[in-house]
C-alpha positions in Angstrom: 96.8 83.3 118.3 97.0 86.0 115.6 96.7 89.6 116.8 96.3 91.8 113.8 93.9 94.0 111.9 91.3 92.6 109.4 90.4 95.8 107.5 89.2 94.3 104.2 85.5 95.0 104.9 86.0 98.5 106.2 84.8 101.3 104.0 88.1 103.2 103.5 90.8 100.6 103.9 92.7 98.6 101.4 92.7 94.7 101.7 95.0 93.2 104.2 96.9 89.9 104.3 95.3 88.6 107.6 92.4 86.6 106.1 94.4 84.5 103.7 97.1 83.9 106.3 94.5 82.6 108.8 93.0 80.4 106.1 96.5 79.0 105.3 97.3 78.2 109.0 94.0 76.5 109.4 94.6 74.4 106.3 97.9 73.4 107.9 95.9 71.9 110.8 96.4 74.7 113.4 93.7 76.1 115.6 93.8 79.9 115.1 92.2 82.5 117.4 92.2 85.9 115.6 91.6 89.5 116.9 90.5 91.8 115.6 88.2 93.1 112.9 87.1 96.3 114.7 87.8 99.4 112.7 88.5 101.8 115.5 92.0 101.3 116.9 91.0 101.5 120.6 88.2 98.9 120.2 90.5 96.7 118.2 93.2 96.8 120.9 90.7 96.1 123.7 89.4 93.1 121.7 93.0 91.9 121.1 93.8 92.2 124.8 90.7 90.4 125.9 91.2 87.6 123.5 94.8 87.2 124.5 94.0 87.0 128.2 90.9 84.7 127.9 92.5 82.3 125.4 96.0 82.3 126.6 96.2 78.7 127.8 95.0 77.5 124.4 97.6 79.4 122.4 101.3 78.6 123.0 102.4 80.8 120.1 101.2 84.4 119.5 101.7 86.2 116.2 101.5 90.0 116.3 101.2 92.2 113.2 103.7 95.0 113.7 103.5 98.3 111.9 105.7 101.4 112.3 103.2 104.1 113.2 100.7 104.5 116.1 99.6 100.8 116.2 103.2 99.9 117.1 102.6 100.8 120.7 99.6 98.6 120.9 101.7 95.7 119.6 104.3 96.5 122.2 101.8 96.4 125.0 100.4 93.1 123.8 103.9 91.6 123.9 104.3 92.6 127.5 101.1 90.7 128.4 102.5 87.7 126.4 105.6 87.8 128.6 103.5 88.0 131.8 101.5 85.0 130.7 104.7 83.0 129.7 103.8 83.0 125.9 106.1 83.1 123.0 105.4 85.9 120.5 106.4 86.4 116.9 106.0 89.8 115.3 105.3 90.0 111.6 107.0 93.2 110.4 105.0 95.3 108.0 105.8 99.0 108.4 108.3 100.7 106.0 109.5 103.0 108.9 110.4 100.1 111.2 114.1 100.6 110.7 113.7 103.8 112.7 112.2 101.8 115.5 115.0 99.3 115.3 117.6 102.0 115.8 115.7 103.6 118.7 117.6 104.1 121.9 114.5 103.6 124.0 114.8 100.4 126.0 111.1 99.6 126.0 111.1 99.7 122.2 114.2 97.6 121.7 112.8 95.1 124.2 109.9 94.4 122.0 112.1 93.1 119.3 114.8 91.6 121.5 112.5 89.5 123.6 110.5 88.2 120.6 111.1 84.5 119.9 111.6 85.3 116.2 110.9 88.2 113.8 109.2 87.5 110.5 109.8 89.9 107.6 108.2 89.8 104.1 111.4 90.8 102.4 115.2 91.0 103.0 114.8 94.8 103.6 113.5 94.6 107.2 115.2 91.4 107.9 118.6 93.0 107.1 117.9 95.9 109.5 116.8 93.6 112.3 119.8 91.3 112.0 122.1 94.3 112.1 120.7 94.8 115.7 121.4 91.1 116.5 117.7 90.0 116.3 117.1 86.9 114.2 114.6 87.3 111.4 113.0 84.8 109.0 111.9 86.0 105.5 108.4 84.9 104.5 106.7 86.7 101.6 103.2 88.2 102.1 101.8 85.5 99.8 100.0 85.5 96.5 97.7 82.8 94.9 99.4 82.9 91.5 96.4 81.1 90.0 94.4 84.3 90.6 96.9 86.4 88.6 96.9 85.3 85.0 100.0 86.6 83.3 99.3 88.7 80.2 101.9 90.2 77.8 101.4 93.9 77.2 103.9 94.0 74.3 102.9 95.1 70.8 105.1 94.2 67.9 106.1 97.0 65.5 104.9 96.6 62.0 107.4 95.7 59.2 107.0 99.2 57.8 107.7 100.8 61.2 110.3 103.6 60.7 113.7 103.1 62.2 114.5 105.0 65.4 116.2 108.4 64.9 119.6 109.2 66.3 118.3 110.9 69.3 120.1 109.5 72.4 117.9 107.8 74.9 118.6 107.6 78.6 118.5 104.7 80.9 116.8 104.9 84.4 120.2 105.8 85.9 120.4 108.7 83.5 123.4 107.3 81.6 123.4 107.7 77.8 122.2 104.8 75.8 123.1 104.1 72.2 120.1 104.3 69.9 118.7 100.9 69.0 119.3 99.6 65.5 115.7 98.5 65.0 112.3 99.4 66.5 111.7 97.7 69.8 108.4 96.2 71.0 106.2 98.9 72.6 103.6 99.0 75.3 100.3 101.0 75.3 100.1 104.3 77.2 97.7 103.2 79.9 98.9 103.5 83.4 97.6 101.9 86.6 98.0 103.3 90.2 96.7 101.3 93.1 96.9 102.7 96.7 94.8 104.7 99.1 94.6 108.4 98.5 96.9 109.1 101.5 99.8 111.5 101.8 102.4 108.7 102.1 101.3 107.2 98.7 101.6 110.7 97.0 98.6 110.5 94.6 99.4 114.1 93.7 102.8 113.1 92.4 101.2 110.5 90.1 99.0 113.2 88.6 102.0 115.5 88.1 103.8 112.7 86.3 100.8 112.0 84.2 100.3 115.6 83.3 103.9 115.8 82.0 103.4 112.6 80.0 100.1 113.8 78.5 101.9 116.6 76.6 103.8 114.0 74.5 101.1 111.3 74.7 97.7 113.0 74.6 96.1 109.6 74.2 97.5 108.3 77.5 95.1 107.3 80.3 95.6 106.9 84.0 93.5 104.7 86.3 93.8 105.7 90.0 92.2 102.9 92.1 91.8 103.0 95.9 89.9 104.4 98.8 89.7 108.1 99.8 91.5 109.4 102.8 90.5 112.7 104.3 89.0 114.1 101.1 92.2 113.8 99.1 90.5 112.1 96.2 88.3 115.2 95.6 91.4 117.4 95.3 92.9 114.9 92.8 89.7 114.9 90.7 89.8 118.7 90.7 93.4 118.7 89.5 92.7 116.3 86.7 89.7 118.3 85.6 91.5 121.6 85.6 94.3 120.2 83.5 92.0 118.2 81.2 93.7 114.9 82.0 92.3 111.5 81.1 92.2 110.1 84.6 89.7 107.6 85.9 88.8 107.5 89.6 86.8 104.3 90.2 87.4 104.4 94.0 87.9 101.3 96.1 87.3 98.2 94.0 87.2 94.5 94.8 90.4 92.6 93.7 88.6 90.9 90.8 87.3 94.3 89.6 90.6 96.1 89.7 92.4 93.2 88.0 89.8 93.4 85.2 90.6 97.1 84.8 94.4 96.4 84.8 94.1 94.0 81.8 94.1 97.0 79.5 97.0 98.8 81.2 100.7 98.4 80.7 102.5 100.3 83.4 102.1 100.1 87.2 103.0 103.4 88.8 104.0 103.4 92.4 104.6 106.8 93.9 104.8 105.9 97.6 107.1 107.8 99.9 107.3 104.8 102.3 107.2 101.2 101.5 108.3 97.8 102.7 107.2 95.0 100.4 103.8 96.2 99.1 101.4 93.5 98.0 100.1 95.7 95.3 103.4 95.9 93.5 103.8 92.1 93.7 100.4 91.7 92.2 101.3 94.0 89.4 104.5 92.0 88.7 102.4 88.8 88.7 99.9 90.2 86.1 102.6 91.4 83.7 102.5 95.1 84.3 105.8 97.0 84.0 106.5 98.4 87.4 107.9 102.0 87.6 108.3 102.9 91.3 109.9 105.3 93.7 113.1 103.8 95.1 112.0 103.9 98.7 112.2 101.5 101.6 112.3 97.8 100.6 111.5 98.3 96.9 115.1 97.6 95.8 114.8 94.3 97.7 111.4 93.4 96.1 112.6 93.9 92.5 116.0 94.4 90.9 116.2 97.7 89.1 116.5 97.4 85.3 115.8 93.6 85.4 112.3 93.3 86.9 111.1 96.9 86.8 112.4 100.4 87.2 113.2 102.3 90.4 113.4 106.1 90.5 115.8 107.5 93.1 114.5 110.2 95.4 116.2 113.6 94.6 118.2 115.4 97.2 115.8 117.6 99.1 115.9 121.4 98.5 113.8 124.3 99.8 112.3 125.1 96.4 110.2 123.4 93.8 113.2 122.0 91.9 113.1 118.8 94.0 109.6 117.8 92.9 110.4 118.9 89.3 113.5 116.6 89.3 111.4 113.7 90.7 108.7 114.1 88.1 111.2 114.4 85.3 113.0 111.2 86.3 109.7 109.2 86.2 108.7 110.8 82.9 112.0 109.9 81.3 111.7 106.2 82.1 108.0 106.0 81.1 108.7 107.9 77.9 111.5 105.5 76.9 109.2 102.6 77.7 106.3 103.9 75.6 108.5 104.9 72.6 110.3 101.5 72.6 113.8 102.7 73.5 113.6 100.3 76.5 112.4 96.8 75.6 110.4 95.9 78.7 109.8 92.3 77.7 112.7 90.9 79.8 111.6 93.0 82.8 108.1 91.7 82.6 109.3 88.1 82.5 111.7 88.5 85.3 109.0 90.3 87.4 106.6 87.4 87.0 109.4 84.9 88.1 110.0 86.9 91.2 106.2 87.0 91.9 106.1 83.2 91.6 108.5 83.0 94.6 105.7 84.6 96.7 103.1 81.9 95.9 101.1 80.5 98.9 102.7 77.1 98.3 106.1 78.7 99.2 104.7 80.6 102.1 103.0 77.4 103.4 106.3 75.6 103.6 108.1 78.5 105.3 105.4 78.9 108.0 105.4 75.1 108.5 109.1 75.1 109.3 108.6 77.9 111.9 105.6 76.3 113.6 107.2 72.8 113.6 110.3 74.2 115.3 108.3 76.1 117.9 106.0 73.2 118.7 109.0 71.0 119.2 110.5 73.5 121.6 107.2 73.7 123.5 
């Protein structure tokens, strides 16, 4: 039994991983009962509870999607019912704030993880925190069908007559001086792609501030901000772009095939999230050949290695004035500028990122889930 949230068809939600996971398990020969695709949390929980109680005898293993915000308490209540019915349950850890749950002193919260038969994490980030508490965790990536993500090189070769770089020192993402290159590097086009919901935790306003600063030096640059609106935030972002005469496109929520078609002409994937675990959107960008420039939050450092498969921008130390945000914007702009001007050759990062994305292919995921289910069926 899979107790999760199928939100793909909902108006203002981004696609989830439940549908392909259900399909995978059924292809493996398992009978899967799923709940729920209700959009309202209360109705979703009632459906999950009803399904759990009425189908309990048919489902020796229960898998529960576990996020770090309000839905966490629903997952916790469902686990109590599992224990009353004598069922094993396996949480799939999703939320970037789950480490705070792990360290909670509340006994009822710790019991949710401690009494689980196993924890499944999409990256080493959450698995590491769980194991520090003594709770076993298996690492299974979210899963990508690599055949749906054709790799495209975004590099453009400099012409033979291209001028040599001047002696101006460049900086690396860790702000250390870098010797000027002896010859012109391959460059990428100044088209940037952003793919998240217009929600405070994903900081769409930060993406616009970064792009505004970039546009001063690269007036031909373009930014595509793809994703559903949350609470009218998209309108505010559109007003900001219009006031500052920025070349920003707001196509809204798109199907996967539609946004991948848009991304073909882009070179950089900008991730400004303030909270992240192992976002599928970043893995998809890596698979497509986009250069990832991301805030270094949550599990991002476990998803890609800085300077080898993308670039991670450290969060500045918080202050009470605007200097914190200015410092953050400046750090993003420095890296993106060095990429666009060829002072950083992004070719190796693009190749390495694709290699990491290949480790998340559904074939790999299939084998890992097969090991878990075979072990649990043997025990039952």
